[in-house]
N, C-alpha and C positions, 0 to 999 in steps of 0.2 A: 433337825439336821440329819442329812442322809449319812448312813454308815457304809463305809467302803471296806471290803475284805481284801487283804493283800496276801498273795501266796508266793513264797520265795523258796525254790528248791536249792539245796546246798550240797555241793560235792567238791571236796578238796580245793577250797578257795580261801585259805587262811590269809593269803596275801591281799585279797580284795574285799573280803566280807565286811570289814568295819566301814569302809567307804560306802558300800551298798546300804548297810543298815543305818548308817548316819543320814543318808539321803531320805530314808523312811521316817526315822525319828524326828528329823528337822523339817518335815513338810509343813507348809504354812496352813494346810488343812489338817486338823487334828483328829477328827472322828474316824479312826482307823482300827481295824482288828487284823492283826498280822499273824499269819501262820508260817512258821519256818519249818522246813522239812529236810532234816539231815539224811541224805540218801546214801548211807553207809560210807561216809568219808573215811579215808585211811590216813590223811595227814594228821599232824599233831594237834592243831588248834581249831580247825573249823567248828567241831562240835562244842568245844569249850567257849569259843567266841559267841556262838549262838546261845549257849546257856547264859553267858554274861549279859547279853542284851535282853533275854527273856526274864532274867531276874530283876533287872532295873526298870523295865517298862511293862506295866500291867496289861498293856494292849497285845502283847506277844504271847504266843503259845508255840512250843517246840515239839515236833514229832521226830523221834529217832528210829530209823528203819533200815531194813536190808536194802542194798543197792538194787535198784530196778529201773534207773534212768529217769530222764526229765518227765516223761509221761506219767509214770507212777506217782512222782512227787506232787505234780500239779493235781492229779486226780485225788490225792489224799486231801489236799486243800479244799477242793470242790465238795468232796464227800463230808468233810468236817462241817463246812458251812451249811450243808444240806441236812445236817443233824442225823447222819446215818451211823454215827459212832456212839456207843455206850461206853462210859468210862468206869473203871474200878480203881479205887484208891489204893496205891501202894503206901503213900504217906497218910497215916491216920491222924497225926496231930501236927499241924503246921507251926513252924517257927518263923518269927519275924525275919524278913530279908533272906528268905531261903527259897529253894525251888521245891515245889510240891510235885510228886511223881505219880502218874497214872499208868494204867495199861488198858488195852481195849478189853471190853466185856462182851464183845460180839463173838458169836460162834465162828464166824468166818473172818480171817485176817489175811486176805490175799496178798497184801503188800508187806507182810511180816513186820509190822510195826512193833518195835521193842518196848519203847517207853514214850510217854508224853509228859512234858514239863511245863509248869505254869508258876508264875511268881506267887509266893504266899501272900504278898501284899494285895493281890486281887481279891481275896476271900475275906469277907467281913466277919464271918463266923463259921463254926464247924458245919452247920447245916448247908451252907453254900459250898463248902468243900466236898461234902458227901454227895451233893446233888448237882455237880457241875455239868452244864450243858453248853453246847456251842451257841454263840451269840447270833442274833438276827442281823442280816446285812441287806443292803439295797443293791450295791454294785460290787463287782469283783474285778480285780486287776492282778496281773502276774508280773513278777520282776525276777530276772536271773541274777544270781548272787555274785557274779563277777562284773555286773553292770551297775548303773546307778541313775537315779532320777534327778532332774532339775527340781529345785525345792518347791516350785509352784505347780508341779505336775498334777497333783490331785485337785488342787484348787481350780485349775484351768478346765479339768474334765467334768467335775460334778454338775456345775450349772448347765453344761451342754448336754447332759444325759436326759433332760426333760423332753419327753416325746420321742425318744429314739431308743434303739436297743444297744447301740455301740457308739462310742467315741473313738475315732481312728486318728491317732496323732503321729507325728513324724519323729525321726531319731537322727542322731549324728554318731559317726564312727569315732572310736577312741582306740588308737593303735598302740599295742605293746608287742610288736613283732616287726622284723625286717622283711618278712616274706609277704609283701602286699602284691598279690597277683590277681586281683579282681577289681571290678569297677566300683568306685566310691559313689554309688548311686542308691538312693532309697526308693521305696515304692512311690512315695509322694513326688520324687523327682520325675518319675515316669508317668504317673496318672495325671498330674497337673490339674486337678480340680481346684477351684477356688474354695475358700472356707464356706461351707454350705451343708445342707442336708441332702444326701443322695439316697437313691434306692438300689437294691441289688441289681436291677436291670441297667442302671447307669454304670455301676461298677463293672458288670460283665461286658457291656458294650465298649467301655473304655479299655478294658483288659486287652482286646484285640490290637489296640494301637501302642501297647507298652513295649512290645519286643521281648517280653519275658515268657517263659514256658511253664511257670507255676505261680502259686500265690500261697502265702503263709501269714498267720496271725496268731499271736499269743500274748506277748508282752507289750505290743505297740498300740495298746488302747484299753478302754474301760468297757465293761460288759454289764448290762442289766442282769442281775443274778436270777430273778424270777424267770426271765426268758431263757437263761442257760438250763435251768432245771426243767422247764416245760418241754424243751426239746431233748432233754437228757444228753446234752453235749459233754464230751469227754475227750481225753487224749488216748490214742491207741497205744496200748502197753508195749514196751520193749521194742520200739522203733526209733529210727532217726527220722528227722524231718516231720516230727509228730504234729507240728503246728500247721502242716498243709491240710490235712483232714479237718482239724479243728477250725482253721481259719475259713476254708471254703464252706463248710457246713454251717458255721455261724453266720457268715454273710448271706448265704442263700436263705437262711431262716428269718432274717430280719425283715422288717417293713421299712425302717429308716435307719440311716447310718449318718452320724455327724462327722464330717470330714474336717479335721483340724490341722492345717499346715504349719504347725509349731513343733520345733525340735525339743521334745520334753524328755527324751530318753537318751542315755549315753551308752552306746553299744560297743563293748570292748572286744577287740580282736587281739588274741594272744596265742602264743605258741602252745600246741598240745591241747587246746580247748576244742569243744564241738564245733565252734565257728572258725577254727583255724583252717584255712584253705591251702596251706603250704605243703601238706602231705608229709611233714617231717615225722619220722618214727612210725610211718603208717603200717609197718609190718612187725612192730615190736610190742604193741600193747592193745588190749581190748577191755571194754568195760566188764566189770565182774558179772553183770546180769547176762552177758553173752557166753558165759562159760559152758552152758548146756549145749549151745550150738557148736562151740569150739570142740567139745568132746566128740561130736559126730564127725567133724572134718579132720581134727588134729592138725590143722594148718591155719595160721592166723590170717594169711592172705585170702584163702578160700572162705574162711569164717566172715571176714569183713565184706567180701563180695556178696555172699549169700545174705548177710544182714542188710546190706543196702538194697539188694534186689527184692528181698522179702518185705522190707519196709515200704518200698514203692508199691508192691503188689497189694499188701494189706490196706495201704492208703486208698488205692483204686477200688478195691473190693468194698471197703466201708463206705466210701463216698457214693458208689452206685447204690448201695443199700439205703443210705440216708436220703438220696435224691428220690428214690422210688417210693419210700415209705413216709417221708416227713415233709417234703416241699411240694408246692403247686406244680402241676404238670406243665404249665406254661414256660417254666424255666428249663425243663428237662433237656430238650433238644439243643438249646443254646449252650447249656452247661457242658453237655457231651462234646459239642462241636469246638467250643472255645477253651475249655478248662481241662478236659479229661483225655483228649486224643493222645497226647504225648505220654500220659501215664498208662493208658491202656496198652500202648505199644511197648512201654517198658515192662509191663506186667509179664509179658511172655519170655522175658530174659531169664525167668526162673528155670526155663528148660535148659539153660547153659550150665546149670549146677548139677553135679552128679548125685547130690543128695538133697532131700527136701524135709529137713527135721520139723518144720512147722506145718507140714502138709498143706502148703499154699495151693497147689494144683487142685486139690479137692474142694477148696473154698471158692474157686472161681465160678461165678454164675454161668448157668448153661447158655444164656443169651450171648455171653462174651465168646463162648466156644463157637456158637453159630457165626457171630461176627468174624471171628478169626478164620473160620472155614471160608466164608465169602471173601475175606481179605486175601487169603492164600490163593483162592481161585483167581482173583484179580491179579495177584502177583504172578501166578503161573501163566496167565494169559499174556501179561506184559513181557514176561520172560520169553514166551514162545515167539512173540512178535520181534523181540530183540534178536532172538536166534535166527529167525527168518531173515532179518535184515543182515545179520552177520553172515549168514549163508550166501546171500546175494553178493555181499561184498567180497567174500572169499572166492566165489565163482568168477566175478569180475576180475579180481586180482590174478586168479589162476589163468584166465584168458589173456590177460595183459602179459603175464610171464611167458606163456606159450608163444604169443605173437613176438615178444621181445627175443626169445630164443630163436624163433624162425628167422627174424630179421638178422640177428647176429650170425647165424649159420650161413645165410645168403651172402652177407657182406664179407664173411670170412672166405667164402669161395669165389666171389665175383667182384668184391669191392663195392664202392658206392657210386651211384649215378653221377654225383657231383664231381668225383675224381675223373670219371670217364669224359665228362664235358670239359674239364680243365685240361685234359690230355688231347683235346681236339686242336687242330692247327690254328683255327681262328683265335682261341684263348691264348695259345703259346705266343703267337705273333703279337697280339694286343699287349700282353704282359711285357714282352721285350721292347716294344715301342715305348711304352710308359716308362719303364726303368731306364732305358738308355737315352731318352730324350732330355734327361735332367742335367746332362753335362755335355760339353763340347766334344770331349773324347768319345763319349758314348754315342753321341749323335753321328760322328764321323765313322764309328765302327759298325753302325747299324746295318749297312748292306752285307757285310761279312757275317754278322750275327744272324740276320734273317736268312741268309743263304744256308748257314749251318743248321738252323732250326728246320728249314724246309727238307734238307737232305736227311737229317736225323729222323724226322717224322715219317718220310717215305720209306726209310729202311725199317722202321718199327712196324708200319703197316704191311710191308712185304713179308717180314718175319712172322707176323701174326697169321697172315693168310696161309703161309706155308705150313705153320703149326696146325692150323684148323683142318687144312687139306689132309694132313697126315693122320690127325685124330679129331674128328668132328665134335667129339664130346668136350673139347676145350674151347669151343665157340662160346663167346659171351652172350648172354640172353639180351633180348631187345630192351632198350633203355626204359620203356614204359612199364616193364615188369619189376623194376627196382622199387623197393619200399620207399626210398627217398626221391622218387622220380619227380613228384610235384614240387618239392623243395629245390631239386637240382635244376629245374627249369629256369629258376631265377638267375642262375649263372649265365644263361644264354641272353638275358636282358641286361646284364651288367655292362658297364662302360668298356671294360677290358675285352670282353667277347666281341661287342659291337665294333670296337676299333679294329680288331683283328680281321673281322668279317669285311669291313669296308676296304681294308688294305689288300685283301685277297682280290676283291672286285677291281681295285685300281691296278693291281699287277696284271690282270687279264687284259687291261686296255692301256698298257704303258706307252704303247706307240701313239696313242691318240690323246696324250696328256693326262692319263689316269692318275699319275702320282701328283701332278700339280693340282688337279681337282681335289685329290684326297687331302693334301696339306692345307690348301687355302679354303676349301668349302666343306668337305665332309667332317674333318676334325672339329672346326668351330661349331658345326651343326650338332655333332654328338655331345659336345660340352654343354651347349645350351639345353639340349634335351635332358641331359643328366641332372643339371642344376634344377630344372622344373620338377623333375621326379622327386628330388630330395626335398 
């Protein structure tokens, strides 16, 4: 029977830890070796609950360490199962139903592990106690301590591990927050593979269609442990989104991945957890392991911004190194194009920080600087093109304003061509005929109205000529020089103007029946022509 190693980081989860550990203890598949890693919990009971389960289940071992984040806790589990730790007994004589205590006997203790606890019931004799070593495992799986498994999770995964490096299963959300402001969609909802064995290339090609800008993997599957060790896969220390580097590196290193569209994991969304997207208390608390960064900025908001940006940058740097050194070149361009473009862009946000405590800029590969230079040249070229277009637009708008001012000045001095045409006798008479023909009284008054208009018009013309004779500068310019001349010509084609024009002609031949012809022939003809034009 295959042995499955389980790694569970613990940090201030006293409210949820029992549910998590019960889902492990009660798995239908029993051949488990479980590593609990208390990551410097500061609540009252997380460590005590972990000790309680370690005492009563011989499969459990508990590491108590300084706070270092999820990455460090998971790495402790990987290093334990890799047999990188030597143990020195603190407890020399074990008592039944008690916890045996160890400390690391390694020269190096980078995660500052304080103590290791194991149930005394595990040891059959003193020799076993004094020579305790990590067990051999075939597969490894991660579980976050505020989440929990379906009870058949391991049983579903183990048989599907045959011939693959990873089983990739689905999860469901479990909400303990009112601040739900993100899509309730898992990777499986987006990738939409059927249950099958896929290749890394299948995964990358489908990634383009998912609409997501990153990929992560840690607790949502089972991993062949020998494969993990072969590629020296780990979680980047003291970063957020640590499962991005781990997940992409893992999937790229695989030959085959078993895609399992079953929801075997319950992913809890709660206030003030790492997976809480509500931004509550975002400027009032930081993880203890971030204190060194905080001491450089002395500002929580700046510390969090730098931590996020530096995590993105380190993820990108580590991924580029992994791709270059560990995977086949055939994936390299595809990965850069589809998976890393967004992260490379984010990497340069480190320049927005006024300090760089982790010295990220000096860790950026030279080829990225070259790519950045070319990218900046392209940006500058595009900006220059935009500026040229803007310059052309500004010139055009300046010309339009100049022409408009010129037109306004002209019209202020001389008026509009349209008004001049409407002041011509033909238009005035046509307007009077139309208005006064609508009533009997108006019709009977027409001769007097027309006579009044003609006399008034002649007086205006006489006054204008006298004024111009006295001062030639007051002469109006020719109509064709007006800015609205072409538009004004339409007034000469309108029914009002044409009607007045025909009336003037009729007046010149009144003795030959001109008015009779005007009323019975010209007016009906003008109406017909006007209707056709409309």
